[in-house]
N, C-alpha and C positions, 0 to 999 in steps of 0.2 A: 497306828495305821490300820485301816480296814481295806479288804479287797472287794472290788465290785467289777462286774462285767458291764462295760459301757461302749456302745457302738461296736459290738463284737470284739472288744479288746479288754483284757484284764488290766485293771488299774489298781494301784495302791494309793489311797487318799487319806487325808487326815480326818479324824472325827471332827464334826462341826462344819465340814464342807457342805455348801449348798449345791444342789444338783445344777443350778443355773451356772455355777462357776466352771462346770465341766464343759459347757457349751461355748463354742466360738461366738464372739460378739456379733459377727455378721449373720449368724444363724438364729439368734435369739428371738427375733420378731416373727419367725416362721413357725414357732412352736406355741403350744397352748399349755399342756400339762405333761406329766411324765408318769410312767408306771414303774414302781419300785417293788420287785417281786411280783405279787399278784394284785397289788393295791395301787389305785390312782393317787398321785400326790402332786402338789403344786411344785413349780420349778424352784420356789424358794425353800423347798423341803431340805431340812438339815440331816445329813447322814450321820448315823451313830453306830455303835458296836452291833446293835441288833440287825443292821443291814449288811453285816459281813457275809460275803459269799453270794449276795443277791445280784440279779440282773436288772439294769436300769434301761428302760426304753423311753425314747422321746416320742410324744404323741402330737401329731399335727392334725389339721382340719379334716383329714380323711378318716379319722377315728371318731366313733360315736360319743365316747366319754369326753373327748376333747371338744367335740361340737357342742355338747351341753355346757361345758365350762365357758366356751366362747360366747354362747348366747347369753348366759348369766352375766358375764363380764360386760357385755354390751348394754344389757339392761341396767347394770350398776352405773355405767357412765351416763346413760340417759337420765336416770333418777338423780344423779349428782348434778347434771346440767340443769334440771328443773329446780333443784334446791338452790343452786347458785343464783338463778335468775328470778324464779317465782317460789320463794321459800314457803309460802302459805298454801300453795296449791298441792292437793293430794291427787296422785295418779294411780292407775291400776293397769298392769300388764296382763294380757291373755293371749293364747294361741289363736291364730286367725287363718284366713284363706291363703293359698299359695305358699304354705309352709313358712309363714311369717309370724311376727308378734305384733299385736295391736297395743297401743297406749292410749287410754282414755282418761279424761279429767273427771275426778269424782267431785271436785269443787264446782257446783252447778253454775255459778256465774262466770266461770273461766271460759274464754273463747280460744279453743285449741288451734283453730285455723290461723289465727293471727300470731300464734306463738311458734309456728313451724320454723320460720327463718331464724329466729333468735335461738331456738333450741338446737337447730342444726349447726349454727356457728359455734355455740358453746361446746357441743360434743366434739366438733373438729378441733377446737382449741385444746380441750382436755387430752384428746388423742395425740395431737402434735406435741404437747408438752412432755409426753412419755413419762408420766408420773408413776412412781412405784405404788403398787397395791399390796399392802402388807396385812398379813393375818395376825390378829391379836386375840388372846384369850382373856376373858373377863368373867366376873361373877354375875349371877342373875341380877343382883342389885345394881351392879355397875352398868350392865347392859340396859336395864330399865331407865337409869338416869340419862344414858347416851341417847336412847330412843326418844325420851321426852324432849331432849334438846333439839332433835331433828323432826319433831312432830310426827313420829312413826308410832302412833297409838296402836295400830293393828299388830305391829310386831311385839309390843308390850303384852298384848293379850295372849299371843301364841306361846309366850314364855311359860305360862302356868301349866302348859301341857308337855313341856320339855322335861324328860326324865333326868337329865344331867343337871348338875349344880353349876356348871360353867357354860359359857357361850362363846362361840367363835364369831368374831366380827372382822370386817375388812376396812382398813383405814387407807384413805388416799388424800394426802395433804391433811386438811382439817375435817374431812368428810368421813362419816362412818355409816356402814350399812351391812346387811347380811342377806344373801339371796339363796340360801340353802343349796349351795353348789361350790365346787372348787372354782378358783379364779386364775386369770392370767397374771404374770408377774408385774406387768405395767400397762398403763393405758395405751402405749404405743403399739402394743400387740394387736389392737383392734383396728385394723387398717381397712378392712373390706366390709362395707355395710351400706345400706341406703335408708333414708328417712324421708317419707313422703306423706302428704295429707291424705287421709282416707276417712270420710265421715263415719262416725262423729269424732275421730281422733287422728292418730298417726299410725302408719304401717312401717314397721322396722323389718328389713330383710337382711339376712346374713348368710355366710357360706354354709352349705349343708354337707354333712359328711357323706350321705348316700349319693351325692352328686359330685364326689371327688373335689370337695371344697369350692364348688361353684355356687353363686347365688342364682336360684331359679328365676326364670323370667316370670314376672308377675302375671298371673292369670285371674281374670275376673270370674270367680266361681259363685255365681249368683245363688244357686241352690244351696251350696254349702254355707254361704254367708247368711242366708235367711235362717238356716238351721241353727247356726251359732247364735244369731240374734234372738231367736225364739228360746233357745236354751238359757241365754242370759236373762231374758225377761222372766222365764219361769223361776230361775234360781232367785231372782230379786223378789218376786211375789211370795215364794215359799220361804224366803229368808235363809237360804242355804248357799251363800256365795263363797264362804270361807270355811276352813276346817273348824274355826272357833264357833261359827254359826251352828255347825253340825254337832259339835261337842256339847254346846249349851242345851240342845234338845235332849240329849242323853242324860246330862247332869240334872236336868229339871224333872226327870221321870216322864218325859213325853215320848218315849221310844215307840210305843204302839201307835200313837197318833202320827209320828214321823214316818214310820214304815207305811202306814195306810195312805198317807199323803203322797208318798212317792209312787206307790202302786196305783193310786187313783190317776196319776198323770199318765202312766202306761195305758190304763183303761180308756182314758180320754182319747189318746192317740189311736188306739184300736177302733174306737167308735167312729172317729174321723175317717179312718181308712174304710171301714164298713160302709159309711155314707157315700164315699167317693166311688167305691166299686159298685155298690148297689145302683147308684144313679146312672152308671154307664154300663150296666150288666148286659145290655143288648149288643154292645160292641166288644166288651172285654172278654177275650177268650183265653188269654194267658196272663198269669200273675207271676212275675219274675222277681226273685228276692236274692240279694247279695249283700255282703258286708265283710269286714275284716275278721280275723280270728278272735274268738271269744266275745263276739258281739251279742250272743244269745239267739242265734238264728233258729236253732231247733225248737226251743220253747216258743219263740215268736210265731213260727209257722203253725204250730199246734193251736196257739191262741187265736191267730188270724182265721184259721179254719172254723173254729167254734164261733167267732164273731160273724162269719159269713153264714154259718148254719142257722144262727139265730134270726137271720134275715131271709130264710128260705132258700139260700144258695148253698149247694152241696158240691164243693170243689173236689177235683181229683188231683192227687199229688203224684208227680213222676220224679224219680230219683235220677239225677244226672250221673251219679256214680255208676249206674248200670250201663252207661254208654262209653266206658273206658275201652280203648283198644287193649288187646293183649300185649304183654311186654315186648315180645319179639317184633311186633308191628311198630311199636313206639321207637324201638331201637333203629328200625329201618327209616322211619320218618325223620328222626333227629340225627341219624348218623353217628350215634354214640354207643359205647358199651353200657350194659345195664346199670352199673354202679355210678354212672355219670348222667343219668337221665334227669331231665327237668319234668317231674311228674305233674307240675302245676300248669304246664303249657297247654294252651287251648287245643293244640293239635293232638293231644293225648286222647281227646274225645272224638268219637265217630260223629262228626258234625253232620255229614250227609244223612246218616240213618236217623239222627235225632230230629233233623228238620223234616224228613219224610214222615216219621211217625207223628210229629206234632201236626203237620199239614193234614194228614189223613184223619187223625182224631177230630180236629176242629171241623173237618168237612163231613163228619158223621160216619166215617169208616170204622170197621172193627179191626183192631191192631193187637198183635201179640208182642208185648214189650220184651226187651231183653232183660236178663238178670245177671249181673256180674258176680261170679263166685270167687270171692277174694281168697278163699282157701286154696284153690287150684290156679287162680289167676286167669280164668277164662270166662267168656260170656256164654250163658245158657238161655234157653227159652224161658220166659217168665209168664206172668198172667196175661190173659187176653181180655181186653176191655173195649168198650164203646162209650163215647162221651156224648150226652144229649146236648142239644142247643141250650144256650144260656147257662151252661155248667163250665166255669173256668178251670183251666189246668194250672196248678201251682208247681213251679220249679224253683229250686234253691241251690245255690252253689257259687263258687268263686267267679264263674264266667256268666252268671245268669243275666247280667245287664249288658253283656257284649252283644252288639247287633249281629255279629258274625255267627253267633250260636243259634239265633232264631230268625235268620234272614228270610225264611219262607213265610213268616207271619207278618202281615202289614202292621206298621207302627200303631195305628189307631186301635188295633185289637190287643195291644200289650199294655199292661199296667206294671210299671217298674217300681220296686221298693228297695231303697238302700237302708240298711240297718247298721247302726254303730252307736257306742256311747259318745255323747257330745257334751259332757258336763263342763260348764264354765265355772270351775272350782279353783280357788286359790288357797295356798297355805297362808300367805298374807298378800297385801296388795301388789307387791313387787315379785311374787313367786307363784306363777300359775302351776297347777298340778298337771303333769303329763297324762293325757288320756291313754297314750300307748302304754305307760307304766301300769295304769289301772287295768287295762286288758291283760297285760302279762300276769298281774297278780291273780286275776280271775283264772287264767289258764293254769298257773302253778297249782292252785288249790284243786281245780278239776282234775288235772292230770295225775296228781298225787292220790286223789280219792278214788278215781274210777279207772285209771289206766296203769296203776302201779308204776308211775313214772316220777322219779324224784325231781326236786326243784332244779337241781343242776342240769339234768337232761333237758328240761323244758327251756331253761335259759340258753343252753347250747343251740337249740334248734330255732330260737326266736328270730335271729337275724335272717335266717333263710325264709321264715314265715313272712317277715317284714318285706323282704325283697320281692316276694310273690305279690304282696299287697300293692306295692308301688307299681308293679308291672301290669297287674291284671284287674285290680279292683278300683283303686283311686281314679284312674283315667276315665272310668265309666260312671262315677257317682253323679256327675252333673246331668246324666240322662234320666235320673230318677224322677218319677211322678210324685213320690212322697218319700221323705226321710224320717225314719222312726228312730227317735233318740232313746237308746236302750239303757242309758245310765240310771242308776238308782242312788239317790243322795246318801243313803245309809249304808251302801254295800261295803265300803272299806272298813266300817266299824264291825261288820259281821265277818269279813274275810281276814281281818287282822290276825287273830290268834292262830288260825291254821296256817296262814302264809308265813307268819313270823317263826312258828315252830319249824317249818321247813327251811326257811332261809338261814336261820342261825346255825344249821347243821353244815353249812358251807364254810369251810375253814378259810382264814385269811391267805393261806398258801394256794387255794384252789383257783383255777382260772375264771370260774364263774363268780368269784367274790366281788368283782367290780360292780356287777349288776345287782347282786344280792345286797350288798352294803347300801347301795343307792335306794333300793326298795325299802329296806329296813328304816332308813332315815326318813322316808316319807310316812310309813305306817306308824311310826312311834308316836306321832302327834295325835292320832285318832283315839277317841274313847272306844272301848269294846262294847258291842252288843252281844251278850252271851246267850240270851234266850232265843234260840232259833224258832221256837214254836210261834213267835209273833209274825213270822214270815209266811204268807199264804202258800199253799201247796202248788199253786199254778204260777207262782212268781218266777220271773225270768232268772232270778238269782239262784233258784233251786237247781238250775241246770249245772251250777258250779259247786254247790255245797251238798247236794243230795236232798232226797225227800220230795221229789217232784211227782205230782200226780200223773205226769205224762211218761214217767219212767225213762227219762232221757239219760 
């Protein structure tokens, strides 16, 4: 017998007991996965002597890791439905607008619109049947034969980059697949989802953990949608749609060409931006830049400034950080003690003064800007400036696209830029790579290198960072006049070693292990690019690995 803590009660259970057996039957379909000690496990997980003394937590759809498992399980069922009805059709999943998943047919002659009803019925049949989803372990050779049987050639290719000699697969009836994620115990657990046609494929929506397990109302995000489509088209032209595509370039000794190819795409976007701003320079007085954490905003601002300088435009940059209220004022505004403040709230900024200074500068007045002294937590007098006509002001920050922040400036005088990595990259056709995870990897490397902040601390603060993004950044991205895709196809090959060295230091007993282990499982498939001298000194990636000519 082994002792575990389950539902706040100490239990003695037999070795070989599955976690699912501890759950009441009526509660099983409300759960997704569990946490045993500090590790995520499936509900079919078998308890053994090594789990003696551990705490077992059941994770539902308000948990991030459970949300990922639910999403993967839903993709598994949709892929299974396609195989059952259209076994020769290849599909690809990717992340899409309104926090959804898109499913597109890679088989050119296949009409997805005509298949929606049949696929929806088959998915419902599979869910209603409540079929067990079992995890099996096989050899690389056995996995290869299984994948051949199900026409999953892309999954065979990724096996060569897998460091382990065995493979975990998931079996449901006679169907096998693997989606690089934990899975629910049975198809009946996937009860809440929507499948709707959305050209050129399907949109699949599912409960989101950040919305307390609700499915978000679908929103037509045309700017974001165009950005994703442009990213997809670029990846297709550059032949970097999957991890295997990227690894082949490294294996063939094409690393320099690969790096330059990706950097050229950034250069092209900057040139497009320069053209747009130059064309409207008589109207554009304010260039506002915002994006989520680790998007590369600092380097981007420097490079955009140089792009504009090359066109005879000499912009002035104003730091929004200098407009923070002092902490006692923020406490009064929010009615909270200092240790409970939301320092990302827009009301932490002196919006009235910011608007007044912008208005005066744009109208030719001389203004003494504030400077926030973070050492003492107070505002001081800064530099005095005057801005000539046709000289735009650049602002960058979490609230830069929020109309409330710049309400004194007419919309036609503002040019808004949203920056974020938007890679349409897959591990294989059924497993899209999370761009949020890629940003977290960037931040882990940067924080460790420049802020003496270990990976565990970065992971701890990440959810708070994400909460701020959902509240203050994403609602304003559709207001952008231009979206700059800051992803670099080669970046995870460069970041891999430093990130892995940091992540493996997080022990299985540490609370950050859940996230660290997930990131390790992603990074392990990438070939390393060890020669950082191939990366230009003005590359956006230098912001995270060091060696930037901008000294960021």
